[in-house]
C-alpha positions as CSV (number, residue, x, y, z in Angstrom):
1,M,0.0,0.0,0.0
2,K,2.8,2.4,0.9
3,K,4.4,1.8,-2.6
4,I,1.1,2.7,-4.3
5,V,0.8,5.9,-2.3
6,F,4.5,6.7,-3.1
7,V,4.1,6.1,-6.8
8,F,0.8,8.1,-6.9
9,T,2.5,11.0,-5.1
10,L,5.4,10.9,-7.5
11,L,3.2,10.9,-10.5
12,L,1.1,13.8,-9.1
13,T,4.2,15.8,-8.4
14,A,5.4,15.2,-12.0
15,V,2.1,16.3,-13.4
16,V,1.9,19.5,-11.2
17,S,5.5,20.5,-12.0
18,A,4.9,19.8,-15.7
19,Q,2.1,22.4,-15.5
20,E,4.3,25.2,-14.3
21,I,6.3,27.7,-16.2
22,K,10.0,27.1,-15.8
23,W,10.9,30.6,-14.7
24,M,14.5,31.8,-14.9
25,T,16.3,35.0,-14.1
26,M,17.2,37.4,-16.9
27,N,20.9,36.5,-16.6
28,E,20.0,32.8,-17.0
29,A,17.9,33.6,-20.0
30,L,20.6,35.7,-21.7
31,A,23.1,32.9,-21.1
32,A,20.7,30.3,-22.5
33,Q,20.1,32.5,-25.6
34,K,23.9,32.4,-26.3
35,E,23.8,28.6,-26.3
36,S,20.5,28.2,-28.1
37,P,18.8,31.3,-29.6
38,K,15.1,31.7,-28.5
39,K,12.9,34.7,-27.8
40,I,12.5,35.8,-24.1
41,F,9.2,36.3,-22.4
42,M,9.6,38.5,-19.3
43,D,6.9,38.8,-16.7
44,V,7.5,42.1,-14.9
45,Y,5.7,42.2,-11.5
46,T,5.9,43.7,-8.0
47,N,5.2,42.1,-4.7
48,W,2.3,44.4,-3.9
49,C,0.5,44.2,-7.3
50,G,-2.9,42.5,-7.1
51,P,-3.3,42.0,-10.8
52,C,0.2,40.5,-10.9
53,K,-0.8,37.9,-8.3
54,L,-4.0,37.2,-10.2
55,M,-2.1,36.7,-13.5
56,D,0.2,34.3,-11.6
57,Q,-2.7,32.2,-10.3
58,K,-4.9,32.2,-13.4
59,T,-3.0,33.0,-16.6
60,F,0.4,31.5,-15.8
61,H,-1.2,28.2,-14.6
62,N,-3.3,27.7,-17.7
63,E,-1.9,24.5,-19.2
64,D,-1.9,25.9,-22.8
65,V,0.0,29.0,-21.7
66,V,2.4,27.0,-19.6
67,S,3.1,24.6,-22.5
68,Y,3.4,27.4,-25.2
69,I,5.8,29.5,-23.1
70,N,8.0,26.6,-21.9
71,T,8.3,25.3,-25.5
72,N,8.8,28.6,-27.4
73,F,10.4,31.1,-25.1
74,Y,12.9,31.5,-22.3
75,P,10.5,32.6,-19.5
76,V,11.8,35.3,-17.1
77,K,10.2,36.3,-13.9
78,F,11.4,39.8,-13.0
79,N,10.6,41.8,-9.8
80,A,10.5,45.4,-11.0
81,E,11.2,46.5,-7.4
82,G,13.7,43.8,-6.5
83,T,17.4,43.7,-6.0
84,E,18.5,41.3,-8.7
85,E,21.7,42.4,-10.5
86,V,21.2,42.1,-14.3
87,F,23.9,42.4,-16.9
88,Y,22.1,43.4,-20.1
89,N,23.4,45.2,-23.2
90,N,26.9,45.7,-21.7
91,Q,25.5,47.4,-18.7
92,T,24.8,46.3,-15.1
93,Y,21.3,47.2,-13.8
94,T,20.6,47.2,-10.1
95,N,18.2,48.8,-7.6
96,P,20.4,50.9,-5.4
97,N,17.5,52.8,-3.8
98,Y,15.7,49.6,-2.6
99,K,14.7,49.8,1.0
100,E,14.8,46.4,2.9
101,G,11.6,45.7,4.8
102,K,9.6,48.5,3.3
103,K,5.9,47.7,3.0
104,G,4.1,48.5,-0.3
105,R,5.9,50.2,-3.1
106,N,9.6,50.3,-3.2
107,S,12.0,51.9,-5.7
108,Q,12.0,50.8,-9.3
109,H,14.8,48.6,-10.5
110,Y,16.9,50.4,-13.1
111,L,16.2,47.7,-15.7
112,A,12.5,48.2,-15.4
113,G,13.1,51.9,-16.0
114,A,15.3,51.2,-19.0
115,L,12.5,49.0,-20.4
116,K,10.1,51.9,-19.9
117,I,7.8,49.9,-17.6
118,T,5.2,52.2,-16.2
119,G,2.6,49.7,-14.8
120,Y,2.3,46.2,-13.5
121,P,2.0,43.6,-14.5
122,S,3.8,44.0,-17.8
123,I,5.1,41.5,-20.3
124,V,8.3,42.3,-22.2
125,F,9.2,40.3,-25.3
126,F,12.8,40.1,-26.5
127,D,14.0,38.7,-29.8
128,E,16.7,35.9,-30.2
129,N,19.4,38.6,-29.9
130,A,18.0,40.0,-26.6
131,S,16.7,43.2,-28.3
132,V,13.4,44.4,-26.9
133,I,10.5,43.7,-29.3
134,A,7.7,45.2,-27.2
135,P,6.4,45.7,-23.7
136,V,2.7,44.8,-23.1
137,P,1.3,46.4,-20.0
138,G,-1.7,45.1,-18.0
139,Y,-3.3,41.9,-16.9
140,R,-4.1,39.4,-19.6
141,T,-6.2,36.2,-19.5
142,A,-4.8,33.1,-21.2
143,Q,-6.7,33.8,-24.4
144,Q,-5.7,37.5,-24.4
145,L,-2.0,36.5,-23.9
146,E,-2.2,33.9,-26.6
147,L,-2.6,36.6,-29.2
148,Y,0.7,38.2,-28.2
149,L,2.6,34.9,-27.7
150,K,1.7,33.7,-31.2
151,M,2.2,37.1,-32.8
152,I,5.7,37.4,-31.3
153,Y,6.7,33.8,-31.7
154,N,5.7,33.7,-35.4
155,D,7.3,37.1,-36.1
156,D,3.9,38.5,-37.3
157,Y,4.7,41.7,-35.3
158,K,7.2,42.6,-38.0
159,T,4.4,43.2,-40.5
160,L,2.1,45.1,-38.2
161,T,3.3,48.6,-38.9
162,S,0.1,50.6,-38.3
163,N,-2.8,50.7,-36.0
164,A,-5.1,49.5,-38.8
165,A,-2.8,46.5,-39.4
166,W,-2.9,45.7,-35.7
167,R,-6.7,46.0,-35.5
168,A,-7.1,43.7,-38.6
169,Y,-4.7,41.1,-37.1
170,E,-6.4,41.2,-33.8
171,K,-9.9,40.8,-35.4
172,K,-8.8,37.9,-37.5
173,F,-7.0,36.1,-34.7
174,K,-8.9,33.0,-33.4
175,P,-7.8,31.9,-29.9
176,E,-7.2,28.2,-29.3
177,F,-6.2,28.2,-25.7
178,K,-8.8,27.0,-23.2
179,G,-10.1,29.8,-21.0
């Protein structure tokens, strides 16, 4: 009986971990890109942000989102008010004004400022050479995020050079992810 419980627990653990995004730091993603080029998907969040927590619970645990991101991107989880030291574009970004133990908002990390992040959550996409493609501010459901994931992964964004082209693309897009 103990063996059956052990095997069941092991299988359940494997299924649960398979349904999670394999987050990495920006430094890890940049190093991985050098070995095997792939676009980067960065979730920019803060600890106090309610919509960030909701997106973590709902969108980033949707099995279609998890599978698509893990397969096609290097997923980065980045605290826009954290203390991580990031070496990007030959520059080191830090958060020297961070105040340990402060409740609520803290100072913004210099990388978040350089990426022009003005609200949370935000998603930032980078191409295979770590150049910023686009930041996407705001909470997104799985199906709303699907549009951006597929547009970026398939390089469709390169042809969307006007608001009219974007609206036509958005209208034509048929989501496939389960809600």
